[in-house]
N, C-alpha and C positions, 0 to 999 in steps of 0.2 A: 545221535546228535542231540535229541531232546534231553536225554539223561545228562549228557555233558553240559548242556546249557543250564539245566537246573542245578547241577553241582557247582558250576562256576558262579552262578548267581547267588547261591547260598553262601559260598565262600566270600564273595564280595561284600555282601551285607553283614556278615559276621565281622569282617575286618573293619568295615565302616562303623559298626556299632561300638566296637571296643577300641578302635584306633583313636588317638588324640592328635590334635593339630600339633605339628612340630616345625613350624616355620620360624624356628628360633635360630638366630645368627649370633656369632661371637661379637661381643660389644663391650664398650666401656662407657659408663655414665659418670659425668661430673655434675654433681648437684649444686644447687644455688648456694648451699652452705659449705661448699668446697669438699664435701664428702665424695669419695671415689668408689664406684661399684664396678667390679669386673665379673662378667658372666655372659648371659645370653638374653637377647631381646627378640620378641616375636615381631616379624616384619612380613605381613601378608601383602601390604602395599604401603606406599608412603603416607597416604591419607589415614591409614589405620593407626599411625603413631600419635594421632590426636583424638581425644583430649588426654588419654592416659597411655602408658606403655606397660607391657607385661614383661617382667624381668624374672629370670631364674639364675641362681648361682651356678647350678649344674643342670644338664639336660635331664637328669634323673629326678629332679625335684617334681613332686606330684602337682603342686599348686603354685602358680606364679605369684609374685608380688606385684601389685598394681601401683604405679607411681604416676601422679599427675604431672603433666608437662610443665606446670607452673613451678615445680620443684627441680627442674632439670635445666642446667646451663648448656651442657654439651652432651651429645650422644654420638658415638663413633662406632660404625660397623666395620669389622675387619674381615677381609677375604684373603685368598692366597696371593692375589695380584694387586689388590687395591683396597682403598678404604673410603667410606662415605661418612661425611661429617654433617650432623644435624644440630642446629643451634636454636635456642629459644629466641623468637622474634616477636615484635609487636605488630599484629595484623588488624587493620581497621577496615571495616566493610559496612555497607549500607543495607538495611533490611526494613521494608515498610517505611521508607523515608527517614528512618532513625539510624544514626551511626553507632556501631558497636566496635569495641576494641577488646581483643583477646590475645593471650599469650599462646603461641603455637611453635611446634618444632618444624623448621624448614631446612631444606638441604642447602648447604653452603657451596656456592660456585666460585666466587672470587673473594679474596681477602686483600686488605690494603686500606688506603684512605677511604675508599668507598667499598662497602661489602655487599655482595649480591647473593640473594637467596632465591630458591625456587620452592614454592609452597603448593603441594598437590592438594586440591580441595576434595572433600567428600562429595558423593554423588548428589546429595540434597542441596549442595551449593553450586553445582555446575550451572553455567549460563550458556546453554547450547540451543541454537536454532538450526544453523547449518555448519558452523565451525566445529568440527568434531574434536579438535585438539584444545578446545577452550575449557580445559579442566584444571587449570592451574593459574597462579599469579606469580609475579616476581616481587620480592621485597628488597628495597635498596636502603642501606643504612649509611648515612653521611653525617658525621659529627653528632652522633647520639640521636639523630632524628630518622624515623622510619618513613619510607615512601612506598606506597603500594603501586606497582606498575601492572595494569590490567587492561583488558579490552572487553567491551560489553556489546552484545547483540541486542539491538533495540527494534521493536515492532512499531510501525506507523502506517497510516492510511494514505493512499495516493489515488489519483484519478487517472484511469486508463485514457490515453489521448485518442484512441480509436473508438472505443465503446462508450466513453464518458462515465463508465461505472467506477464506483469506489472499490479499490482493491487493497488487501492487506499486504504490506511489504515489510522489509527489514533493512537495517543498515548496521554496519559494524563500526562502533565508536572506539577508535584506537586511542583511548585515553592516555596510555603509557607514552605515546609519542609526544603529546603536548607537555606532559610532566617532565620528560627528559629534556625537551627544548628549553624549558624554564631552568632546570637544574644546571644545564650546561651553557648558560647564557654568556659566560665569560670566554667560551671557546667556540667561535663561529664554525670551525671545521667539524667539530663534533656535533654541533647543533644541526648542521646540514645532514649528517648521517642519521641523526635521531628522527628527522622528519619523515624518512622513508624506511625506518628500521622494521624488519619483520619481527613478529612475536615468536622468536625461536631462540634456543639456548646459544647456538654458535654465534649468532650476530649480537645478541645481548651481552654475552661474555666478552666478545671482542671490543665492544664499545666501552664497557666499564673498565676493562683492562687498559685501554688507551687513555681513559680519563685518569686512572691511577698513575699513569706515567707522568702526568703533569704535576704530581705531588710525590716526588722522589724521597721526601723526608720520611715517608712511611713505606716500609717494604711491601711490595705487592706480589701476589701469586695467584695463579688460576688453579683451583683445587680440582675442578671437574669440568672438562670440556663437553663430554657427552657420555651419559650412562648407556652402555650398549644393551640392546635386547638380548635375551638368552634364547639360543636355538639348539634344539636337540634333533638328531636324526634317528630314524627307526627302520630297521630291516626286519621283515617277518616272512614266515612261511607257515603253512598249515593246511587244514582240510576245509572243504566247502560243501554245502548242501543246497542244491537248487530245486525249487518246487513251484508248482502253481497253487491256486487257491484250493485244490482238491487233494493233491497227493504229492509225494516225493518223486521228482523226476530223475535226479542223478546226483551222485557224489563225485567230488573231484579234488584237485589240489589248487591252492591259492598262494600267491606271492604278492608282497606289497612293500612299498617304501613310502614313508611320509616324513615331513619335518614339522616341528612344533615351535611356535614363536611365542615367547613370554615377554611381556612388558613389565619389568620390575617396578616401574614408577606407578603403574595403575593397579596391577594385581598379579602376584606371583603364583596364584593358584589356577589362573585361567590362561589357556593357550589357544591360539588359532592355528589351524593346521591344514595342509593339503598334501597331495602325493599322487600315487598311481597304484592301482590294484590290477592284477592279472589272474583270472581264474581259468582253469582248463578242466574240461569234463570229457569222459569217454562213455558213451551210452552202450547199452547191452547189444545193440545191433551195429556197433563200431562206428556210429556217427560221432563226429568230433565237434564239440561246442566250446567256444572260447569267449571270454568277456573281459573287456577293459573298462575300468571305472576310475574316474577322477573326482575325488571328494573335496569338498570345502566345508569345514566345520569348526566346532569349538570343543575343547576338552576342559574338564574341571577336576583338578587334583583334590582328593579328600584330605590327604595329609602327606607328609614328607618323611615317613619313617622307613625302616628297612623293607617292610611290606606296605606299599603305598597304592591304595585303590584310586581309581578315577572313573568318571562318567563322561559321556560325550554324545554329540549328535552332529549330523552333517547332511548335506544334499550332495548327490553325485550324478554326473552324467555318465551313462553307460552305453557301451556298444557291444551287442551280441553278434557273433558270427557262427553259423552252423554249416558244416559240410556233411552231407548225408548221401548214401548210396541206395539205389533201388534197381531191381531187375525188371526190365521190360522186354518182352519177346526174346527171352533168353540172353539178353545183353545187359551188362552192368552200366548204369548211368549215374553220374554224380551231379549233385545240385548244391548250390550255395545260397544260404538265406541269411539276411542281416536285418537287424532292427536296433533302434536306439530307445533307451528308457531313462526316465528320471527316477532316482531312488531317494527315499527318505530313510536315513540310517540311524540306528541307536547303538551305542557302544558301552560296554562295561569291561573293566580290566584292572590289572594291578601290575606295578613295577616291583621287582625284587632286587634289593641292594642297588637300586637306582640304575640298573643296566639291563637285567632280564625283563622281558615284557610278555605278559600273557593277556590276550584280548579276545573277547567275544563280540562279534559285530553282526547285526541283523538288519536287513533292509527290505522295504516293501516298495513296489512300484504301483502307484495309485491311478495309473492311466485307465480311464474307462473305455477307451477305444481298442485296447490291446489286452489279450489274456495276460494278466500280470505274472511275472516270474519273480518270486521272492527268494531270498537266500539267507543263510546263516553261515558265517565263517568263524572258525576258531584258529587263532594265530599264536605262535611262539616266536619271539623275536629278540633283538638286541638293540638297546639304546646307546648312542654314542654322541 
């Protein structure tokens, strides 16, 4: 098992060293000077499209051409089932009490009299205290004027009524609601919806689409109701090595299933995953040991080529069950022993042609109260 682990680790790092990022998707660029470029654009995440995009005429091009978004009018990504349209918008934000205006590429959601865009912000511009989805803003274009629709988490100090101590608190300033109430002032029914509107694609799209219905002189359409997360499923089988801190205890078989969830708006290289693992061991004295593990973790894809390595880590709750036999006074007796362990797991692996999966996983149980059982599993599987 040690030789296998060393070989797989060496193969992984060789692939990582010489592999190139290949998150290039088929796309068309319409530049501000009306020039049209067809080829491939790197899309690791929506925020990575600003302030420049990386363009290749063919996937075999060694070096991409970097194009500033200030030179791009439209960018369209094509897939087998759908297309995503990004357009240059004017984004105004405040930093250190000073207003800044920049040109950025934002995803187009609604077209018509009012045009709605969603702009995913880079991490250094996130405004997160508790609202985990506060990573984007909407941009609304009406009659050549851009309006930023956002919400801001604000800290403030308050006095605890029981202890009379000053405490730090926060409030969510839903600025987008007030701006929409003003912009929809001629339509009381839409104003009413805006006052309680959630900060979410479905509700925002619906409101702007209804607003566009009041202006039938310009054709309206919804381009994107919701960009779906990408899910892959993975079935594996392989061999497992179970040991304590001193020596190898036993080898056995392992089976697992997991599913991986990618959010293309945030990052197409990072997946959260969970699943179930079942390990089965048979000791030299015919004792049977089984283990069920349920992991929760994160995977990071190094690239997206034909041979695509990845790294990962997880925590898993595990349940061990052992049936063993002993002879007492010339009689066979059976006993059952169970225990639960928390594992910290590390993963290296690679995908071959986007479907075959080879994975090495190792876990340690850091519990100081129980003699820890560590493991190393090697899997071969199929992604679908």
